[in-house]
Structure formats: C-alpha cells, structure tokens
C-alpha positions in Angstrom: 0.0 0.1 0.1 2.5 2.6 1.3 4.6 1.6 -2.0 2.0 2.4 -4.5 1.6 5.7 -2.8 5.6 6.6 -2.9 5.6 5.2 -6.6 2.4 7.3 -7.9 4.2 10.4 -6.1 7.2 10.0 -7.8 5.3 9.8 -11.2 3.4 13.0 -10.4 5.1 16.4 -11.6 6.0 18.9 -8.8 3.0 21.0 -8.6 0.8 18.2 -8.7 2.9 16.8 -6.1 2.3 19.5 -3.9 -1.4 19.2 -4.4 -1.3 15.5 -4.0 0.6 15.5 -0.3 -1.9 18.7 0.6 -5.1 16.4 -0.2 -3.0 13.3 2.0 -2.7 15.5 4.4 -6.2 17.1 4.7 -7.4 13.0 4.7 -5.5 12.7 7.6 -5.4 15.9 9.3 -8.7 17.6 8.4 -8.3 21.6 9.4 -11.5 23.2 11.2 -12.2 25.4 8.2 -12.4 22.5 5.5 -14.3 20.8 7.9 -17.2 23.7 8.4 -17.1 23.4 4.6 -17.5 19.9 3.8 -20.4 20.2 6.4 -21.9 22.8 4.3 -21.6 20.7 1.3 -23.5 17.9 3.0 -20.2 15.8 2.6 -19.0 14.1 5.8 
C-alpha cells in the first residue's frame, strides 16, 4: 500500500505532487475550516 503511494508520488510532476501531498494531509489532519466547508456541502 505504502509502495503504491510512493510510486504514484514519484510519477507526478512537482505542482501535482504538492497538491497530492496537501490532499493527503487533509485526509489525515482535516482543518476546522475545511470541516466547515464539508458540512456545508453535505459531505462528511
């Protein structure tokens, strides 16, 4: 599983890598403001 993430990370271009890392961080450590938006959208 971890190898898959590392391989996909290495295949991405630099800008995409930053967005990819940011989205992963948001999955693991959601910020209060992003939670507010998610509730508004009826997501989580």
